[in-house]
All heavy atoms as TSV, in Angstrom:
chain	resi	resn	atom	element	x	y	z
A	1	MET	N	N	0.884	-1.192	-0.040
A	1	MET	CA	C	0.007	-0.012	0.090
A	1	MET	C	C	0.919	1.250	-0.054
A	1	MET	O	O	2.014	1.271	0.515
A	1	MET	CB	C	-0.921	0.058	1.197
A	1	MET	CG	C	-1.857	-1.041	1.413
A	1	MET	SD	S	-3.331	-0.994	0.471
A	1	MET	CE	C	-3.989	0.526	0.903
A	2	SER	N	N	0.379	2.264	-0.538
A	2	SER	CA	C	1.191	3.506	-0.649
A	2	SER	C	C	0.720	4.380	0.546
A	2	SER	O	O	-0.292	4.156	1.175
A	2	SER	CB	C	0.883	4.327	-1.966
A	2	SER	OG	O	-0.394	4.755	-1.982
A	3	ASP	N	N	1.483	5.436	0.821
A	3	ASP	CA	C	1.206	6.362	2.060
A	3	ASP	C	C	0.306	7.483	1.488
A	3	ASP	O	O	0.229	8.481	2.083
A	3	ASP	CB	C	2.354	6.938	2.599
A	3	ASP	CG	C	3.771	6.241	2.160
A	3	ASP	OD1	O	3.622	5.175	1.610
A	3	ASP	OD2	O	4.687	6.935	2.409
A	4	LYS	N	N	-0.277	7.400	0.292
A	4	LYS	CA	C	-1.181	8.419	-0.112
A	4	LYS	C	C	-2.469	8.544	0.729
A	4	LYS	O	O	-2.974	7.478	1.155
A	4	LYS	CB	C	-1.710	8.268	-1.561
A	4	LYS	CG	C	-0.548	8.538	-2.620
A	4	LYS	CD	C	-1.212	8.410	-4.008
A	4	LYS	CE	C	-0.122	8.877	-5.076
A	4	LYS	NZ	N	-0.736	8.915	-6.360
A	5	PRO	N	N	-3.011	9.688	0.990
A	5	PRO	CA	C	-4.292	9.775	1.623
A	5	PRO	C	C	-5.419	9.169	0.804
A	5	PRO	O	O	-5.241	9.068	-0.455
A	5	PRO	CB	C	-4.488	11.307	1.956
A	5	PRO	CG	C	-3.409	12.002	1.112
A	5	PRO	CD	C	-2.439	10.986	0.647
A	6	ALA	N	N	-6.487	8.967	1.411
A	6	ALA	CA	C	-7.673	8.399	0.720
A	6	ALA	C	C	-8.245	9.400	-0.184
A	6	ALA	O	O	-7.988	10.549	-0.108
A	6	ALA	CB	C	-8.681	7.937	1.668
A	7	ALA	N	N	-8.879	8.906	-1.192
A	7	ALA	CA	C	-9.612	9.743	-2.212
A	7	ALA	C	C	-11.097	9.394	-2.281
A	7	ALA	O	O	-11.503	8.237	-2.039
A	7	ALA	CB	C	-9.002	9.462	-3.581
A	8	THR	N	N	-11.861	10.380	-2.564
A	8	THR	CA	C	-13.329	10.180	-2.710
A	8	THR	C	C	-13.581	9.511	-4.059
A	8	THR	O	O	-12.593	9.344	-4.958
A	8	THR	CB	C	-14.059	11.597	-2.832
A	8	THR	OG1	O	-13.530	12.380	-3.851
A	8	THR	CG2	C	-13.768	12.300	-1.476
A	9	PRO	N	N	-14.748	9.024	-4.261
A	9	PRO	CA	C	-14.964	8.259	-5.460
A	9	PRO	C	C	-14.826	9.065	-6.781
A	9	PRO	O	O	-14.489	8.473	-7.816
A	9	PRO	CB	C	-16.407	7.855	-5.374
A	9	PRO	CG	C	-16.663	7.771	-3.940
A	9	PRO	CD	C	-15.871	8.763	-3.335
A	10	ASP	N	N	-14.962	10.341	-6.610
A	10	ASP	CA	C	-14.711	11.195	-7.850
A	10	ASP	C	C	-13.330	11.788	-7.976
A	10	ASP	O	O	-13.053	12.534	-8.824
A	10	ASP	CB	C	-15.727	12.369	-7.831
A	10	ASP	CG	C	-15.670	13.270	-6.549
A	10	ASP	OD1	O	-15.033	12.770	-5.598
A	10	ASP	OD2	O	-16.396	14.277	-6.492
A	11	GLY	N	N	-12.407	11.227	-7.257
A	11	GLY	CA	C	-10.913	11.448	-7.346
A	11	GLY	C	C	-10.372	12.612	-6.589
A	11	GLY	O	O	-9.223	12.939	-6.674
A	12	TYR	N	N	-11.152	13.157	-5.675
A	12	TYR	CA	C	-10.718	14.275	-4.879
A	12	TYR	C	C	-9.945	13.727	-3.692
A	12	TYR	O	O	-10.267	12.799	-3.061
A	12	TYR	CB	C	-11.741	15.220	-4.459
A	12	TYR	CG	C	-12.236	16.193	-5.614
A	12	TYR	CD1	C	-13.320	15.825	-6.363
A	12	TYR	CD2	C	-11.580	17.362	-5.881
A	12	TYR	CE1	C	-13.735	16.614	-7.373
A	12	TYR	CE2	C	-11.970	18.160	-7.046
A	12	TYR	CZ	C	-13.010	17.699	-7.655
A	12	TYR	OH	O	-13.442	18.540	-8.676
A	13	CYS	N	N	-8.841	14.452	-3.309
A	13	CYS	CA	C	-8.104	14.037	-2.142
A	13	CYS	C	C	-8.769	14.525	-0.811
A	13	CYS	O	O	-9.378	15.529	-0.699
A	13	CYS	CB	C	-6.745	14.704	-2.147
A	13	CYS	SG	S	-5.556	14.331	-0.827
A	14	THR	N	N	-8.725	13.569	0.242
A	14	THR	CA	C	-9.419	13.886	1.423
A	14	THR	C	C	-8.541	14.540	2.442
A	14	THR	O	O	-9.042	14.946	3.560
A	14	THR	CB	C	-10.010	12.605	2.105
A	14	THR	OG1	O	-8.965	11.713	2.242
A	14	THR	CG2	C	-11.044	12.031	1.132
A	15	ASN	N	N	-7.229	14.669	2.158
A	15	ASN	CA	C	-6.321	15.382	3.105
A	15	ASN	C	C	-6.494	17.004	3.137
A	15	ASN	O	O	-6.707	17.478	2.114
A	15	ASN	CB	C	-4.879	14.973	2.659
A	15	ASN	CG	C	-3.879	15.517	3.654
A	15	ASN	OD1	O	-4.091	15.468	4.914
A	15	ASN	ND2	N	-2.812	16.118	3.135
A	16	LYS	N	N	-6.349	17.434	4.333
A	16	LYS	CA	C	-6.524	18.871	4.501
A	16	LYS	C	C	-5.269	19.565	5.053
A	16	LYS	O	O	-5.168	20.793	4.970
A	16	LYS	CB	C	-7.786	19.247	5.409
A	16	LYS	CG	C	-9.064	18.894	4.857
A	16	LYS	CD	C	-9.391	19.731	3.679
A	16	LYS	CE	C	-10.787	19.312	3.185
A	16	LYS	NZ	N	-11.028	19.883	1.900
A	17	THR	N	N	-4.336	18.695	5.560
A	17	THR	CA	C	-3.159	19.363	6.181
A	17	THR	C	C	-1.914	19.309	5.187
A	17	THR	O	O	-1.664	18.174	4.624
A	17	THR	CB	C	-2.748	18.550	7.513
A	17	THR	OG1	O	-2.664	17.162	7.133
A	17	THR	CG2	C	-3.818	18.720	8.565
A	18	PRO	N	N	-1.256	20.395	4.991
A	18	PRO	CA	C	-0.037	20.349	4.059
A	18	PRO	C	C	1.157	19.660	4.700
A	18	PRO	O	O	1.155	19.488	5.889
A	18	PRO	CB	C	0.157	21.879	3.823
A	18	PRO	CG	C	-0.404	22.551	5.030
A	18	PRO	CD	C	-1.498	21.675	5.520
A	19	VAL	N	N	2.057	19.333	3.814
A	19	VAL	CA	C	3.299	18.833	4.262
A	19	VAL	C	C	4.025	19.943	4.965
A	19	VAL	O	O	4.094	20.964	4.555
A	19	VAL	CB	C	4.083	18.231	3.118
A	19	VAL	CG1	C	5.491	17.770	3.591
A	19	VAL	CG2	C	3.373	17.234	2.403
A	20	THR	N	N	4.632	19.639	6.185
A	20	THR	CA	C	5.341	20.726	6.930
A	20	THR	C	C	6.584	21.192	6.215
A	20	THR	O	O	7.283	20.318	5.623
A	20	THR	CB	C	5.681	20.053	8.359
A	20	THR	OG1	O	6.501	19.014	8.111
A	20	THR	CG2	C	4.559	19.775	9.196
A	21	GLY	N	N	6.803	22.477	6.216
A	21	GLY	CA	C	7.996	22.973	5.619
A	21	GLY	C	C	7.712	23.313	4.134
A	21	GLY	O	O	8.668	23.835	3.481
A	22	THR	N	N	6.599	23.060	3.559
A	22	THR	CA	C	6.456	23.317	2.084
A	22	THR	C	C	5.574	24.548	1.893
A	22	THR	O	O	5.327	24.921	0.721
A	22	THR	CB	C	5.735	22.099	1.471
A	22	THR	OG1	O	4.523	21.871	2.010
A	22	THR	CG2	C	6.596	20.927	1.508
A	23	VAL	N	N	5.050	25.194	2.935
A	23	VAL	CA	C	4.213	26.466	2.605
A	23	VAL	C	C	5.109	27.616	2.136
A	23	VAL	O	O	6.175	27.849	2.666
A	23	VAL	CB	C	3.523	26.822	3.999
A	23	VAL	CG1	C	2.810	28.119	3.737
A	23	VAL	CG2	C	2.636	25.701	4.408
A	24	ARG	N	N	4.616	28.130	1.082
A	24	ARG	CA	C	5.395	29.307	0.486
A	24	ARG	C	C	4.363	30.323	-0.036
A	24	ARG	O	O	3.225	30.016	-0.283
A	24	ARG	CB	C	6.312	28.831	-0.652
A	24	ARG	CG	C	5.613	28.263	-1.799
A	24	ARG	CD	C	6.530	27.512	-2.688
A	24	ARG	NE	N	5.878	27.009	-3.902
A	24	ARG	CZ	C	5.122	26.009	-3.922
A	24	ARG	NH1	N	4.928	25.224	-2.902
A	24	ARG	NH2	N	4.578	25.630	-5.086
A	25	GLN	N	N	4.892	31.598	-0.250
A	25	GLN	CA	C	3.974	32.575	-0.667
A	25	GLN	C	C	4.536	33.117	-1.975
A	25	GLN	O	O	5.719	33.357	-2.099
A	25	GLN	CB	C	3.932	33.725	0.406
A	25	GLN	CG	C	2.895	34.762	0.024
A	25	GLN	CD	C	2.726	35.667	1.221
A	25	GLN	OE1	O	3.196	35.544	2.306
A	25	GLN	NE2	N	1.912	36.754	1.039
A	26	ILE	N	N	3.608	33.312	-2.933
A	26	ILE	CA	C	4.123	33.831	-4.221
A	26	ILE	C	C	4.060	35.309	-4.160
A	26	ILE	O	O	3.028	35.994	-3.818
A	26	ILE	CB	C	3.061	33.306	-5.306
A	26	ILE	CG1	C	2.994	31.763	-5.347
A	26	ILE	CG2	C	3.454	33.969	-6.696
A	26	ILE	CD1	C	4.277	31.205	-5.818
A	27	ASN	N	N	5.089	35.910	-4.552
A	27	ASN	CA	C	5.177	37.387	-4.674
A	27	ASN	C	C	5.180	37.715	-6.161
A	27	ASN	O	O	6.211	37.637	-6.806
A	27	ASN	CB	C	6.505	38.001	-3.920
A	27	ASN	CG	C	6.536	39.373	-3.934
A	27	ASN	OD1	O	5.564	40.126	-4.493
A	27	ASN	ND2	N	7.531	39.994	-3.549
A	28	ALA	N	N	4.031	38.121	-6.609
A	28	ALA	CA	C	3.959	38.472	-8.065
A	28	ALA	C	C	3.618	39.864	-8.355
A	28	ALA	O	O	3.053	40.266	-9.303
A	28	ALA	CB	C	2.808	37.645	-8.687
A	29	THR	N	N	4.043	40.704	-7.476
A	29	THR	CA	C	3.891	42.175	-7.614
A	29	THR	C	C	4.571	42.737	-8.829
A	29	THR	O	O	4.077	43.719	-9.424
A	29	THR	CB	C	4.292	43.002	-6.358
A	29	THR	OG1	O	5.588	42.692	-6.084
A	29	THR	CG2	C	3.405	42.609	-5.233
A	30	ALA	N	N	5.581	42.053	-9.207
A	30	ALA	CA	C	6.361	42.697	-10.456
A	30	ALA	C	C	5.706	42.258	-11.697
A	30	ALA	O	O	6.058	42.799	-12.811
A	30	ALA	CB	C	7.860	42.049	-10.414
A	31	THR	N	N	4.712	41.391	-11.688
A	31	THR	CA	C	4.048	40.999	-12.930
A	31	THR	C	C	3.077	42.045	-13.340
A	31	THR	O	O	2.551	41.934	-14.518
A	31	THR	CB	C	3.453	39.594	-12.785
A	31	THR	OG1	O	2.464	39.646	-11.782
A	31	THR	CG2	C	4.508	38.535	-12.608
A	32	GLY	N	N	2.561	42.905	-12.458
A	32	GLY	CA	C	1.673	43.980	-12.853
A	32	GLY	C	C	0.330	43.651	-12.481
A	32	GLY	O	O	-0.064	42.512	-11.937
A	33	PRO	N	N	-0.691	44.496	-12.854
A	33	PRO	CA	C	-2.002	44.364	-12.341
A	33	PRO	C	C	-2.722	43.251	-13.066
A	33	PRO	O	O	-3.895	42.741	-12.589
A	33	PRO	CB	C	-2.690	45.739	-12.771
A	33	PRO	CG	C	-1.840	46.311	-13.759
A	33	PRO	CD	C	-0.431	45.718	-13.520
A	34	LYS	N	N	-2.241	42.652	-14.124
A	34	LYS	CA	C	-2.904	41.695	-14.961
A	34	LYS	C	C	-2.955	40.338	-14.026
A	34	LYS	O	O	-3.942	39.564	-14.094
A	34	LYS	CB	C	-2.297	41.345	-16.204
A	34	LYS	CG	C	-2.840	40.371	-17.079
A	34	LYS	CD	C	-2.191	40.132	-18.399
A	34	LYS	CE	C	-2.864	39.099	-19.184
A	34	LYS	NZ	N	-2.244	38.874	-20.496
A	35	PHE	N	N	-1.925	40.195	-13.250
A	35	PHE	CA	C	-1.681	39.054	-12.275
A	35	PHE	C	C	-1.955	39.297	-10.974
A	35	PHE	O	O	-1.302	38.683	-10.146
A	35	PHE	CB	C	-0.436	38.316	-12.666
A	35	PHE	CG	C	-0.219	37.927	-14.081
A	35	PHE	CD1	C	0.564	38.600	-14.922
A	35	PHE	CD2	C	-0.813	36.758	-14.554
A	35	PHE	CE1	C	0.756	38.225	-16.181
A	35	PHE	CE2	C	-0.661	36.349	-15.928
A	35	PHE	CZ	C	0.103	37.091	-16.784
A	36	TYR	N	N	-2.857	40.291	-10.633
A	36	TYR	CA	C	-3.118	40.590	-9.292
A	36	TYR	C	C	-3.612	39.538	-8.392
A	36	TYR	O	O	-3.354	39.456	-7.202
A	36	TYR	CB	C	-4.144	41.823	-9.182
A	36	TYR	CG	C	-4.318	42.302	-7.822
A	36	TYR	CD1	C	-3.414	43.168	-7.213
A	36	TYR	CD2	C	-5.466	42.035	-7.207
A	36	TYR	CE1	C	-3.576	43.697	-5.940
A	36	TYR	CE2	C	-5.761	42.517	-5.848
A	36	TYR	CZ	C	-4.738	43.283	-5.313
A	36	TYR	OH	O	-4.986	43.804	-3.998
A	37	HIS	N	N	-4.283	38.487	-8.949
A	37	HIS	CA	C	-4.893	37.393	-8.234
A	37	HIS	C	C	-3.770	36.506	-7.616
A	37	HIS	O	O	-4.024	35.707	-6.834
A	37	HIS	CB	C	-5.793	36.504	-9.120
A	37	HIS	CG	C	-5.082	35.979	-10.269
A	37	HIS	ND1	N	-4.734	36.657	-11.410
A	37	HIS	CD2	C	-4.693	34.708	-10.492
A	37	HIS	CE1	C	-4.202	35.822	-12.298
A	37	HIS	NE2	N	-4.106	34.641	-11.763
A	38	LEU	N	N	-2.516	36.665	-8.107
A	38	LEU	CA	C	-1.419	35.950	-7.647
A	38	LEU	C	C	-0.755	36.502	-6.416
A	38	LEU	O	O	0.064	35.934	-5.693
A	38	LEU	CB	C	-0.406	35.671	-8.724
A	38	LEU	CG	C	-0.725	34.819	-9.847
A	38	LEU	CD1	C	0.321	34.840	-10.933
A	38	LEU	CD2	C	-1.113	33.394	-9.464
A	39	HIS	N	N	-0.966	37.916	-6.153
A	39	HIS	CA	C	-0.275	38.567	-5.102
A	39	HIS	C	C	-0.613	37.961	-3.754
A	39	HIS	O	O	-1.729	37.981	-3.346
A	39	HIS	CB	C	-0.637	40.034	-5.069
A	39	HIS	CG	C	-0.253	40.740	-6.316
A	39	HIS	ND1	N	-0.332	42.084	-6.458
A	39	HIS	CD2	C	0.290	40.331	-7.498
A	39	HIS	CE1	C	0.162	42.525	-7.639
A	39	HIS	NE2	N	0.422	41.409	-8.322
A	40	GLY	N	N	0.406	37.518	-3.025
A	40	GLY	CA	C	0.207	37.071	-1.617
A	40	GLY	C	C	-0.426	35.717	-1.565
A	40	GLY	O	O	-0.728	35.404	-0.408
A	41	ARG	N	N	-0.695	35.112	-2.537
A	41	ARG	CA	C	-1.262	33.726	-2.429
A	41	ARG	C	C	-0.223	32.635	-1.841
A	41	ARG	O	O	0.854	32.630	-2.267
A	41	ARG	CB	C	-1.866	33.311	-3.837
A	41	ARG	CG	C	-2.586	31.921	-3.751
A	41	ARG	CD	C	-3.414	31.649	-4.868
A	41	ARG	NE	N	-4.395	32.631	-5.018
A	41	ARG	CZ	C	-5.299	32.587	-6.002
A	41	ARG	NH1	N	-5.282	31.557	-6.880
A	41	ARG	NH2	N	-6.330	33.440	-6.154
A	42	ARG	N	N	-0.749	31.838	-0.965
A	42	ARG	CA	C	0.087	30.883	-0.374
A	42	ARG	C	C	-0.179	29.482	-0.856
A	42	ARG	O	O	-1.317	29.139	-1.048
A	42	ARG	CB	C	-0.095	30.951	1.176
A	42	ARG	CG	C	0.359	32.236	1.689
A	42	ARG	CD	C	0.095	32.353	3.172
A	42	ARG	NE	N	-0.649	31.138	3.642
A	42	ARG	CZ	C	-1.210	31.068	4.807
A	42	ARG	NH1	N	-1.217	32.120	5.611
A	42	ARG	NH2	N	-1.886	29.990	5.193
A	43	TYR	N	N	0.851	28.729	-1.178
A	43	TYR	CA	C	0.751	27.359	-1.642
A	43	TYR	C	C	1.567	26.373	-0.765
A	43	TYR	O	O	2.427	26.878	-0.104
A	43	TYR	CB	C	1.403	27.336	-3.096
A	43	TYR	CG	C	0.586	28.105	-4.120
A	43	TYR	CD1	C	1.025	29.425	-4.461
A	43	TYR	CD2	C	-0.431	27.577	-4.734
A	43	TYR	CE1	C	0.251	30.169	-5.370
A	43	TYR	CE2	C	-1.112	28.334	-5.710
A	43	TYR	CZ	C	-0.789	29.587	-5.993
A	43	TYR	OH	O	-1.521	30.295	-6.923
A	44	ALA	N	N	1.198	25.160	-0.871
A	44	ALA	CA	C	1.878	24.165	-0.141
A	44	ALA	C	C	1.754	22.857	-0.886
A	44	ALA	O	O	0.937	22.674	-1.917
A	44	ALA	CB	C	1.303	23.985	1.223
A	45	ALA	N	N	2.555	21.816	-0.469
A	45	ALA	CA	C	2.507	20.481	-1.118
A	45	ALA	C	C	1.546	19.622	-0.257
A	45	ALA	O	O	1.426	19.762	0.971
A	45	ALA	CB	C	3.819	19.887	-1.201
A	46	CYS	N	N	1.003	18.572	-0.851
A	46	CYS	CA	C	0.058	17.722	-0.236
A	46	CYS	C	C	0.802	16.270	-0.235
A	46	CYS	O	O	1.560	15.897	-1.170
A	46	CYS	CB	C	-1.240	17.478	-0.986
A	46	CYS	SG	S	-2.437	16.352	-0.287
A	47	PRO	N	N	0.588	15.379	0.779
A	47	PRO	CA	C	1.220	14.090	0.781
A	47	PRO	C	C	0.818	13.210	-0.437
A	47	PRO	O	O	1.421	12.278	-0.788
A	47	PRO	CB	C	0.754	13.516	2.095
A	47	PRO	CG	C	0.330	14.564	2.962
A	47	PRO	CD	C	-0.102	15.706	2.023
A	48	CYS	N	N	-0.274	13.523	-1.157
A	48	CYS	CA	C	-0.739	12.774	-2.192
A	48	CYS	C	C	0.192	12.880	-3.377
A	48	CYS	O	O	0.112	12.121	-4.324
A	48	CYS	CB	C	-2.231	13.024	-2.610
A	48	CYS	SG	S	-2.495	14.640	-3.377
A	49	GLY	N	N	1.069	13.898	-3.389
A	49	GLY	CA	C	1.940	14.088	-4.517
A	49	GLY	C	C	1.643	15.373	-5.294
A	49	GLY	O	O	2.426	15.742	-6.045
A	50	ARG	N	N	0.603	16.013	-4.980
A	50	ARG	CA	C	0.191	17.266	-5.665
A	50	ARG	C	C	1.076	18.407	-5.102
A	50	ARG	O	O	1.119	18.500	-3.873
A	50	ARG	CB	C	-1.328	17.508	-5.609
A	50	ARG	CG	C	-1.762	18.796	-6.132
A	50	ARG	CD	C	-1.799	18.881	-7.555
A	50	ARG	NE	N	-2.858	17.926	-8.099
A	50	ARG	CZ	C	-2.975	17.543	-9.405
A	50	ARG	NH1	N	-2.220	18.237	-10.273
A	50	ARG	NH2	N	-3.864	16.779	-9.769
A	51	ASP	N	N	1.594	19.183	-5.913
A	51	ASP	CA	C	2.345	20.368	-5.555
A	51	ASP	C	C	1.678	21.581	-5.807
A	51	ASP	O	O	0.853	21.546	-6.863
A	51	ASP	CB	C	3.832	20.352	-6.084
A	51	ASP	CG	C	4.746	21.306	-5.460
A	51	ASP	OD1	O	4.476	21.690	-4.331
A	51	ASP	OD2	O	5.748	21.694	-6.089
A	52	SER	N	N	1.901	22.601	-5.198
A	52	SER	CA	C	1.225	23.929	-5.453
A	52	SER	C	C	-0.281	23.902	-5.281
A	52	SER	O	O	-1.005	24.394	-6.117
A	52	SER	CB	C	1.631	24.448	-6.793
A	52	SER	OG	O	3.057	24.641	-6.890
A	53	VAL	N	N	-0.721	23.451	-4.211
A	53	VAL	CA	C	-2.089	23.522	-3.727
A	53	VAL	C	C	-2.231	24.761	-2.948
A	53	VAL	O	O	-1.502	24.989	-1.963
A	53	VAL	CB	C	-2.590	22.289	-2.892
A	53	VAL	CG1	C	-3.992	22.371	-2.674
A	53	VAL	CG2	C	-2.251	21.055	-3.763
A	54	SER	N	N	-3.292	25.642	-3.229
A	54	SER	CA	C	-3.434	26.888	-2.469
A	54	SER	C	C	-3.985	26.549	-1.173
A	54	SER	O	O	-4.626	25.528	-0.914
A	54	SER	CB	C	-4.344	27.807	-3.239
A	54	SER	OG	O	-5.535	27.292	-3.403
A	55	LEU	N	N	-3.739	27.445	-0.239
A	55	LEU	CA	C	-4.253	27.232	1.174
A	55	LEU	C	C	-5.329	28.132	1.477
A	55	LEU	O	O	-5.617	29.331	0.916
A	55	LEU	CB	C	-3.092	27.591	2.133
A	55	LEU	CG	C	-1.919	26.726	2.193
A	55	LEU	CD1	C	-0.861	27.281	3.071
A	55	LEU	CD2	C	-2.201	25.354	2.604
A	56	THR	N	N	-6.228	27.697	2.435
A	56	THR	CA	C	-7.337	28.652	2.916
A	56	THR	C	C	-6.759	29.476	4.004
A	56	THR	O	O	-5.656	29.511	4.324
A	56	THR	CB	C	-8.526	27.609	3.450
A	56	THR	OG1	O	-8.006	26.935	4.536
A	56	THR	CG2	C	-9.004	26.737	2.404
A	57	ASP	N	N	-7.701	30.325	4.515
A	57	ASP	CA	C	-7.295	31.271	5.530
A	57	ASP	C	C	-6.928	30.510	6.796
A	57	ASP	O	O	-6.154	31.034	7.675
A	57	ASP	CB	C	-8.410	32.248	5.898
A	57	ASP	CG	C	-8.705	33.129	4.689
A	57	ASP	OD1	O	-7.759	33.386	3.930
A	57	ASP	OD2	O	-9.809	33.725	4.608
A	58	ARG	N	N	-7.462	29.277	7.038
A	58	ARG	CA	C	-7.154	28.569	8.267
A	58	ARG	C	C	-5.954	27.549	7.920
A	58	ARG	O	O	-5.850	26.572	8.688
A	58	ARG	CB	C	-8.345	27.804	8.682
A	58	ARG	CG	C	-9.458	28.710	9.074
A	58	ARG	CD	C	-10.655	27.956	9.613
A	58	ARG	NE	N	-11.681	28.844	10.073
A	58	ARG	CZ	C	-12.849	28.578	10.576
A	58	ARG	NH1	N	-13.095	27.218	10.569
A	58	ARG	NH2	N	-13.674	29.354	11.005
A	59	ASP	N	N	-5.195	27.802	6.992
A	59	ASP	CA	C	-3.995	26.901	6.638
A	59	ASP	C	C	-4.400	25.528	6.261
A	59	ASP	O	O	-3.658	24.509	6.525
A	59	ASP	CB	C	-3.033	26.960	7.812
A	59	ASP	CG	C	-2.326	28.216	7.848
A	59	ASP	OD1	O	-2.316	29.065	6.813
A	59	ASP	OD2	O	-1.745	28.580	8.976
A	60	ASN	N	N	-5.636	25.281	5.673
A	60	ASN	CA	C	-5.967	24.047	5.217
A	60	ASN	C	C	-5.787	23.982	3.701
A	60	ASN	O	O	-5.947	25.055	3.056
A	60	ASN	CB	C	-7.381	23.747	5.543
A	60	ASN	CG	C	-7.647	23.447	7.049
A	60	ASN	OD1	O	-6.760	23.048	7.686
A	60	ASN	ND2	N	-8.869	23.857	7.476
A	61	LEU	N	N	-5.515	22.856	3.141
A	61	LEU	CA	C	-5.441	22.698	1.666
A	61	LEU	C	C	-6.836	22.861	1.063
A	61	LEU	O	O	-7.738	22.479	1.638
A	61	LEU	CB	C	-4.828	21.434	1.214
A	61	LEU	CG	C	-3.349	21.199	1.695
A	61	LEU	CD1	C	-2.941	19.737	1.418
A	61	LEU	CD2	C	-2.467	22.197	0.969
A	62	ARG	N	N	-6.958	23.526	-0.054
A	62	ARG	CA	C	-8.134	23.625	-0.713
A	62	ARG	C	C	-8.411	22.266	-1.492
A	62	ARG	O	O	-7.634	21.383	-1.450
A	62	ARG	CB	C	-8.118	24.675	-1.923
A	62	ARG	CG	C	-7.959	26.087	-1.350
A	62	ARG	CD	C	-8.416	27.000	-2.419
A	62	ARG	NE	N	-8.190	28.407	-1.897
A	62	ARG	CZ	C	-8.999	29.114	-1.164
A	62	ARG	NH1	N	-10.146	28.503	-0.815
A	62	ARG	NH2	N	-8.774	30.343	-0.701
A	63	ARG	N	N	-9.703	22.165	-1.788
A	63	ARG	CA	C	-10.126	20.762	-2.503
A	63	ARG	C	C	-9.399	20.609	-3.820
A	63	ARG	O	O	-9.171	21.507	-4.643
A	63	ARG	CB	C	-11.584	20.877	-2.791
A	63	ARG	CG	C	-12.115	19.599	-3.306
A	63	ARG	CD	C	-13.665	19.824	-3.366
A	63	ARG	NE	N	-14.384	18.625	-3.759
A	63	ARG	CZ	C	-15.141	18.482	-4.739
A	63	ARG	NH1	N	-15.674	19.615	-5.337
A	63	ARG	NH2	N	-15.858	17.306	-5.056
A	64	HIS	N	N	-8.752	19.470	-3.948
A	64	HIS	CA	C	-7.896	19.227	-5.204
A	64	HIS	C	C	-8.004	17.669	-5.508
A	64	HIS	O	O	-8.251	16.889	-4.656
A	64	HIS	CB	C	-6.451	19.589	-4.882
A	64	HIS	CG	C	-5.768	18.819	-3.765
A	64	HIS	ND1	N	-5.982	19.201	-2.465
A	64	HIS	CD2	C	-4.876	17.812	-3.903
A	64	HIS	CE1	C	-5.249	18.268	-1.618
A	64	HIS	NE2	N	-4.664	17.437	-2.429
A	65	LYS	N	N	-7.616	17.378	-6.777
A	65	LYS	CA	C	-7.616	16.057	-7.129
A	65	LYS	C	C	-6.198	15.537	-6.990
A	65	LYS	O	O	-5.208	16.205	-7.194
A	65	LYS	CB	C	-8.114	15.890	-8.593
A	65	LYS	CG	C	-9.513	16.111	-8.762
A	65	LYS	CD	C	-10.054	15.569	-10.088
A	65	LYS	CE	C	-11.549	15.648	-10.053
A	65	LYS	NZ	N	-12.058	14.937	-11.208
A	66	GLN	N	N	-6.061	14.234	-6.707
A	66	GLN	CA	C	-4.766	13.531	-6.743
A	66	GLN	C	C	-4.249	13.453	-8.126
A	66	GLN	O	O	-4.901	13.274	-8.966
A	66	GLN	CB	C	-4.914	12.101	-6.125
A	66	GLN	CG	C	-5.280	12.120	-4.563
A	66	GLN	CD	C	-5.277	10.809	-3.998
A	66	GLN	OE1	O	-5.128	9.836	-4.650
A	66	GLN	NE2	N	-5.431	10.848	-2.638
A	67	PRO	N	N	-2.872	13.464	-8.161
A	67	PRO	CA	C	-2.228	13.456	-9.520
A	67	PRO	C	C	-2.523	12.041	-10.146
A	67	PRO	O	O	-2.583	11.022	-9.383
A	67	PRO	CB	C	-0.828	13.713	-9.269
A	67	PRO	CG	C	-0.614	13.483	-7.892
A	67	PRO	CD	C	-1.853	13.752	-7.160
A	68	GLN	N	N	-2.616	11.908	-11.381
A	68	GLN	CA	C	-2.853	10.613	-12.210
A	68	GLN	C	C	-1.568	9.921	-12.261
A	68	GLN	O	O	-0.431	10.608	-12.534
A	68	GLN	CB	C	-3.548	10.866	-13.557
A	68	GLN	CG	C	-4.823	11.582	-13.478
A	68	GLN	CD	C	-5.847	10.722	-12.797
A	68	GLN	OE1	O	-5.881	9.507	-13.106
A	68	GLN	NE2	N	-6.738	11.263	-12.043
A	69	GLU	N	N	-1.541	8.672	-12.186
A	69	GLU	CA	C	-0.287	7.831	-12.211
A	69	GLU	C	C	-0.331	7.129	-13.572
A	69	GLU	O	O	-1.214	6.838	-14.210
A	69	GLU	CB	C	-0.233	6.881	-11.209
A	69	GLU	CG	C	0.081	7.551	-9.843
A	69	GLU	CD	C	0.291	6.629	-8.796
A	69	GLU	OE1	O	0.568	5.426	-9.078
A	69	GLU	OE2	O	0.242	7.017	-7.576
């Protein structure tokens, strides 16, 4: 068995806690107003193998699908 978290029948990951030490913040202020939605957004990795999953205000991972193998 793998150490991946469980998935729902439609393929979404059930894990909500990010891998420790992988939280990072994107500083996209130099890209200009077109990419304003990237300013200050925080991302982290999930144990399922998905990288760059955005975080909620409570430091939980947003709903995401596990990567296909």
